[in-house]
C-alpha positions, 0 to 999 in steps of 0.5 A: 210266408215265403222267401226268395233268395238271390245271393253270392252262392246262386248268382255271380256279381253281374247279376247280383248287380243288375237285381240290386234295388235302388232305395227310391224304388224299394217302397214301390216294389214292396207295395206291388208284392203286398197288395195292400193287404199282405206283409212284404219285406225286401232286403238288398245288400252287396251280396244278396237280394232277398224277398220275404212276402206272404202270397205267391213266389211267382208273383214276386219274381214277376214283380222283381223282373218288372222293376229290375228289367232282368228277365224272370227266367234268368231269375228263376234259374238263380234264386232259391225259393222257400216256403212257410216253415223253410222260409222262416228258417232261412230268415233266421240263418240270414240274421244270424250271418250263417248264410253269408259269405263271411260266416257270423258277419255282423253287418247282415243283421243290421241291414235285415233290421233296416229293411224291416223298419223300411217295410213298416214306413211303407205299410207292408209290415204289420200282420205276422211279420213283426212276430217272426222278424222280431224272433229272428233278431232275438235268435241272432242276438243269442247266437252271437252271445252264446257262441264264438262267432261274435268273439271274433267279429269278422265281416266283408269290412274286417277282411278288407281292412286286414288285406289292406293293411298287409299290402305294405309295412309303410304308412298308406295313403287311402282314398275312400269313395262312399265311406259313409255307407254300412260297409264303408263306415265299418271298414273306415273304422277297421282301417283306422284301428291298425294306426298305418293309414291316412284316409281321404273321404269323398262326402255326399251327405255323410260327415265323419267324427274322426279327426284324423280323416281328410274330407274332400267333395265326391266330384273332386275324387280325381284330384291327386288320385295317383298318389294314393296307395289304395283306392276303395269305393263302396257306394251305391252308384248305378255308374263307375266311381273310377274308370281307368281312362280318367285315372290315367289322365291324371299325374300317376306316379310309378307305385304299387297300387291296390283298388278295392271294390266293395260295390254292387253293381261294381264301382270301379272299371275292371280295366284298372287292373290293366294299369301297371303295378296295380291289383283290383280286388272285388266283392267275390274275391273275398270269398276265398279270403273268408274260407279260412274264417268259416272253417275255423268257426265250423264248430260255432256254426253248429252250436249256432244251428242248434240255438236257431232250431230251439228258437224256431220251435219256440216261434212255430208254437207261438204262432200256432197258439196265436190261432187258437187264442181267439177261440179260447174262451168257446173251448174252455166252455165246451171242455172246461176251465182246465183247457187253457192250463193244458193248452199251455203245458202241452205247448211246453213239452211238445216239439213244433211239429207235434204242437202244430198237429194238435192246434190244427185238430182244435181248430178243426173243432171250432 
């Protein structure tokens, strides 16, 4: 197993946007990675594009390059590559929110679960990955249960909602484009929890249960756009959802205005920041806003790391013993009925490295 990661620490917003895989191309990429015989899962969010697969990392980079038209040398320069146990450890950290821009954020676990479901549907999730990913999901749940990382739930959405809430003490008029996506749904609920805003949301396919949300068609988003205090966009559109040119064609009252772009690639034309009294904040700006949260959770991160280490050790030993099980009857016939009991007793008291050496030795005798 290997993992390739391009994330907010290794690549800027532009490159991450270019490496975003549209939903309709995801299955084709996973099939190209798997060769119909290996597992492959692709995780693609606003902050990361990651490949988990069996086989060759070099081939995976070439396939990603072919799909995105980003030169493979640029991918190699800005990606992290993990193999074998380090790849598993990276997956555990990602699922637990320890590798996120906002430490302990909740959305990533659901996003990795969705990626695994997509791989299962595509037929690239059936060898060892189900056991590995389920162990990562269980470890993440344990981290959230046993540490304060889950006691003060913080994510890009909660930080964005807090930022919007603080821009004014007055009631705020908000336009949300992409309010039905993962981040958009969380942000919508967080904004409503403050009780100081009226939200107008655009609709493609999504509908909202909240009664106090006004719904408009996406194509009508510019109608009255100048009246909003905050314009938020969080879609997967390959094009700008808001541009300065179209915005300035409308009737624009003079007022303080905030644009929030939560998409990769960008949804909002950067030149909107040139509109008088306007501010544009993007996904990368939240790195600064997340710093205080991350520092506050330093102790919890250490505790979470210990939990993940224990869960990883358990998984590694389970994977090792899985290799022995097909030959267990032969070993018992050769070494006696006590072999199985000894095998499982040693598994309990040994660390994963010692147990791996032991199973390697046993398998060499088969």
